[in-house]
N, C-alpha and C positions, 0 to 999 in steps of 0.2 A: 363134397368141394372141397373141405379142408385136404382131404386126399388127390385131389386134381392138382390143387397150388403146389404142393409137396413135390407131386410129380412134374410141373413144370418147371420147379425152382431145382430142382435137382437135376433136370432134363439140360439148364441155362448153366449150370457150373459145369457138367459133363461138359458141355462146350467149351468155357473158357477153356477149362484145361488142358480141352485136344487142341484148341488154337494155340494156347501156352506151350503145348508142347511140340508141335510144329516147330516153332519159332526157335526153341533150345533147341530142335535138332538141325535145322537150318545153320543156327550158329555153331555148332559142335563143328559142323561139316565145313562150314568156313574155317574153324581157328585148325581144323584138322588139316587142309589144303594148307594153309600159311604156316605152319609146323612142317608139312611136308616141302616145303619149297625152300623155307630155311635150311632143313636137314641137307636137301641136296644141294645146296649156297654153298655152305660150311664145307661140304665132302670134297667141292669143286675147290674151294679157297686154299684149304691146308694142303691140296696135293698137289695144287700150280707149283708149275716147276718155279716160273719167276719170284713167286714167295720163298720157296724153299730156298733156291739161290741167292736171295734177296738178305734171307735171313742169316742162311750161313756167313753172308760176305759182312756182315754187322758184327759180329762175334768177332772179340779183341785177340782171345786165342783159343787154341782145342777147350774144347769141354775134356772132364779128365768122369772117368767111372770109378766106382770106390766097389773093391769087391769086398764081401764078407756079408 
């Protein structure tokens, strides 16, 4: 009887772990999608002609590069 109870408790624990794993996988998928969406948004924003033009017009003087 003790072996049967041990078996049942291990099965219960296994089911709980499977449910937790399923939930964590959903969370990872969701976060990955959010990350990809934000990354695409940042690419669009950085390469946007309006933003680049606006940024260049706000500079009071041309930037200088330092050689060396």
